C-alpha positions in Angstrom: 24.9 19.8 -43.7 25.1 23.5 -44.1 25.2 26.0 -41.0 21.5 26.9 -40.5 20.6 30.6 -40.8 16.9 30.4 -41.7 14.0 28.1 -41.2 13.9 27.5 -45.0 17.4 26.2 -45.0 16.7 23.9 -42.0 13.7 22.4 -43.8 15.7 21.9 -46.8 18.2 19.9 -44.7 15.3 17.8 -43.3 14.2 17.1 -46.8 17.8 16.0 -47.7 18.0 13.8 -44.6 14.7 11.9 -45.3 15.8 11.4 -49.0 18.8 9.6 -47.6 16.6 7.6 -45.3 14.3 6.6 -48.2 17.3 5.6 -50.3 18.7 3.5 -47.4 15.4 1.8 -46.9 15.2 1.0 -50.7 18.6 -0.3 -50.7 17.9 -2.6 -47.6 14.8 -3.9 -49.4 16.8 -4.5 -52.7 19.5 -6.4 -50.7 17.0 -8.4 -48.6 15.2 -9.4 -51.9 18.6 -10.9 -53.3 18.7 -8.7 -56.3 22.3 -7.7 -55.8 25.0 -9.0 -58.2 27.3 -10.1 -55.5 30.4 -11.1 -57.7 30.3 -7.7 -59.2 29.9 -6.0 -55.9 32.5 -7.9 -53.9 35.6 -7.1 -56.1 38.8 -5.6 -55.2 38.4 -1.7 -55.1 41.1 0.9 -55.1 40.1 4.7 -54.7 42.7 7.1 -56.0 43.1 10.2 -53.8 45.4 13.2 -54.2 47.3 12.3 -51.0 46.8 8.8 -50.4 45.1 5.8 -52.0 42.6 3.5 -50.2 41.9 0.0 -51.2 39.4 -2.7 -50.1 40.0 -6.4 -50.9 37.2 -8.7 -52.1 35.6 -11.2 -49.7 34.0 -8.9 -47.3 30.6 -8.8 -49.0 30.6 -12.1 -50.8 27.3 -13.4 -49.3 23.8 -12.1 -48.9 24.3 -12.8 -45.0 27.1 -10.2 -45.0 25.3 -7.6 -47.2 21.9 -7.4 -45.4 23.2 -6.6 -41.9 25.3 -3.7 -43.5 22.3 -2.5 -45.4 20.1 -2.5 -42.4 22.8 -0.6 -40.4 22.8 2.1 -43.1 19.0 2.5 -42.5 19.7 2.9 -38.7 22.3 5.7 -39.3 20.1 7.5 -41.8 17.1 7.2 -39.4 19.1 8.7 -36.6 20.4 11.5 -38.8 16.8 12.4 -39.8 15.8 12.7 -36.2 18.8 15.0 -35.4 18.2 17.1 -38.4 14.5 17.3 -37.5 15.3 18.3 -34.0 17.6 20.9 -35.2 14.9 22.4 -37.5 12.7 23.0 -34.5 15.5 24.8 -32.8 16.4 27.0 -35.7 12.6 28.0 -35.9 12.7 28.9 -32.3 10.4 26.1 -31.2 12.2 25.0 -27.9 11.5 21.7 -26.2 9.1 22.1 -23.5 8.6 18.6 -21.9 6.5 19.9 -19.0 3.6 20.9 -21.6 1.0 18.3 -22.5 -0.2 20.3 -25.4 -0.1 18.2 -28.6 2.4 20.4 -30.4 4.8 20.3 -27.4 4.2 16.6 -27.1 5.4 16.2 -30.7 8.3 18.5 -30.1 9.3 16.3 -27.1 9.0 13.0 -29.0 11.3 14.3 -31.8 13.8 15.3 -29.1 13.6 12.0 -27.4 14.3 10.0 -30.6 17.1 12.4 -31.3 18.6 11.7 -28.0 18.4 8.0 -28.4 20.7 8.2 -31.6 23.0 11.1 -30.5 24.8 9.3 -27.8 25.5 6.1 -29.7 24.2 5.8 -33.3 25.5 2.1 -33.4 23.4 1.2 -30.5 20.6 3.8 -29.9 19.1 3.8 -26.4 15.9 5.4 -25.0 16.9 8.0 -22.2 13.7 9.1 -20.5 14.7 10.4 -17.1 12.8 12.7 -14.8 9.1 13.1 -14.6 9.2 15.5 -17.6 10.4 12.7 -19.9 9.6 9.3 -18.1 5.9 9.4 -18.9 3.2 8.7 -21.5 3.2 10.7 -24.7 -0.1 10.6 -26.6 -0.5 12.6 -29.8 -2.6 12.5 -33.0 -0.2 12.4 -36.1 -1.8 12.4 -39.5 -5.2 11.4 -38.0 -3.8 8.5 -36.2 -3.5 8.4 -32.4 0.1 7.6 -31.4 0.8 6.7 -27.6 4.3 5.9 -26.4 5.2 5.1 -22.7 8.7 6.5 -22.4 9.0 5.5 -18.9 8.8 1.8 -19.9 11.3 2.4 -22.7 14.0 4.0 -20.8 17.3 2.3 -21.1 16.0 -0.1 -23.8 17.4 -0.3 -27.3 15.6 1.8 -29.8 13.2 0.0 -32.2 11.2 1.5 -35.0 7.9 -0.2 -33.7 8.3 1.8 -30.5 7.1 4.9 -32.6 4.7 3.0 -34.8 7.3 2.0 -37.5 8.6 3.9 -40.6 5.1 5.0 -41.7 4.6 6.7 -38.4 8.0 8.5 -38.6 7.0 9.9 -41.9 3.8 11.3 -40.6 5.8 12.7 -37.6 8.0 14.5 -40.1 5.0 15.9 -41.8 3.4 17.2 -38.6 6.7 18.5 -37.5 7.3 20.4 -40.7 3.8 22.0 -40.5 4.6 23.2 -37.0 8.0 24.6 -37.9 6.5 26.5 -40.7 3.8 28.0 -38.6 6.4 29.2 -35.8 6.9 32.9 -35.9 10.5 34.0 -35.6 11.6 35.3 -32.2 12.9 38.8 -32.3 15.4 39.8 -29.5 14.0 42.4 -27.3 16.6 45.0 -28.2 15.9 44.7 -31.9 12.1 44.9 -31.3 12.7 48.1 -29.3 14.8 49.4 -32.1 12.2 48.6 -34.7 9.5 50.3 -32.6 11.6 53.3 -32.5 12.1 53.4 -36.3 15.8 52.9 -36.1 
């Protein structure tokens, strides 16, 4: 990921992250459907680098039972990355998290932040962390014309599950709604720069 300088760049990273998530989901479905040519996949692999070579022996992914969990894990990592990148885009746009507000736009911002936190501490085992009154509560927002209600208090400490937020389809609607908010946010101009601009400097 690049260092974010503008909202446009941040949203480009969001698009990139969600493309990775889509690819991971497609790959998972492909594996679960048994379409992989396992004998060709599970062969000895040697990768030649300038400083040191790396090799992987055959036998690790010789069965569908070994391949599917690995593909599912890739989806989890891509999903977590999409949440962290989406949360970062809000920050770049100057849209800070305000968990005390019950306005739909702030509720959406808080939800993205909470999903991000679930993955940020341990991507291999994402856990909900909803502590304090501002987070341990019900979040209810309309997303893409569909009502979404999540009781974060009851989820605190539990492993994250996609169904908790309505599944993958709901996450894509959350992305669309978040991007619309991010585009609408006006850039925050520091007070000293605003004063200089007013003075024509």
